[in-house]
GULO-33329 format. One record per residue (C-alpha): x, y, z; residue in three letters. Coordinates in steps of 0.05 Angstrom, whole numbers, plus 5000, padded with zeros to 4 digits. Example, Ala and Ser with C-alpha at 12.3 -4.5 7.8 and 13.67 -1.06 7.14 Angstrom:
BEGIN
524649105156ala527349795143ser
END
This chain:
BEGIN
922047493881met922348183911arg915648543917ile916249293910ile910549713936asn912450443928ala905750693955glu906550274019tyr913750524028met911851254017ala906651214072glu912251164122ala915051864116his910452214164arg910152374238pro908051794283gly910151304336lys916050844329cys913350124329gln919249884371met919650384428cys913050774418tyr916651444419thr913051994380gln917552174321cys917152744270pro918952264213asp918451504206leu922251014162glu920950284146arg926249794168his926549144130his927448504170trp929948144108met934248654073thr932548904004gln939348663980gly937547954003ala930948003964gly926648254021gly920048564000ser916649224015asp910748904051ile907848914122pro910548224139ile917748464125asn917849174152thr916949574215ile916050324224leu921450654265val923851354278gly928051634221ala935551594232ser936952274202lys937252864206pro934952904279phe933152224308pro927652224360ser929251504378cys935251074364lys931450454343cys933150474268his940450604283his940450064336asp937449564287met942949694237his948449644289thr945749014321gly943749334388lys936649124371ile937048404345ser933848144282arg929947664327glu926948244366ala924948584301val921947934275leu917947844340glu915248554335lys913248464262ile909647814281ala905748164337val903848734290leu901248224239asn897847774290gly902047154276thr908346804298thr915646994284pro916546314250asp910746434203ala913347124185ile920346854172ala917846264130gln913346704088ala919047184074asn923746614055tyr918346324010ala917346983974leu924847063962val925146363933ala919646493882leu921346663811asp918147323788lys915046963729gln911846433773cys905146153752thr899345993799asp901045253791ala908445343809ser906445793867leu901845263895lys907244733888lys912445183921his908145333982val904144693987ser908644384041trp908345004085arg903245124140thr896545434123glu898446054161glu904846144119val901046004054arg895946544072gln901447054087leu904746904020val898246943981tyr896447594015lys903247883998ala902347693925leu895247913919gly895948673919gly898049193869arg905449043870tyr911049073820asp914248373823arg921748413813arg
END
């Protein structure tokens, strides 16, 4: 299931510091660790704020993420630090969310995440608990 949070995504387009290199940027964008095409959600445990790639990049982090100069592992580690958890918990929570059916019931959700660690279950429940459009 892909969680779409337009309000959360819109908050990105503003001046601020890149969360990878800490450069002050005139415009920020959210980079998805798990791509939207792969079912990645618009939530804090799947995105990081980086300097906008266009029209005048202040830092090259977003470009470097898309070209592989900054690894997916480095992005995952940074997202974990920003969320106060481990890279493994972040990855497992994102994989669990992608595997869920958008019509899932509370019972099927509990069954789906019951074997995961408490930390991962809490990340999943938190991601599902807001005002999101589940697609």
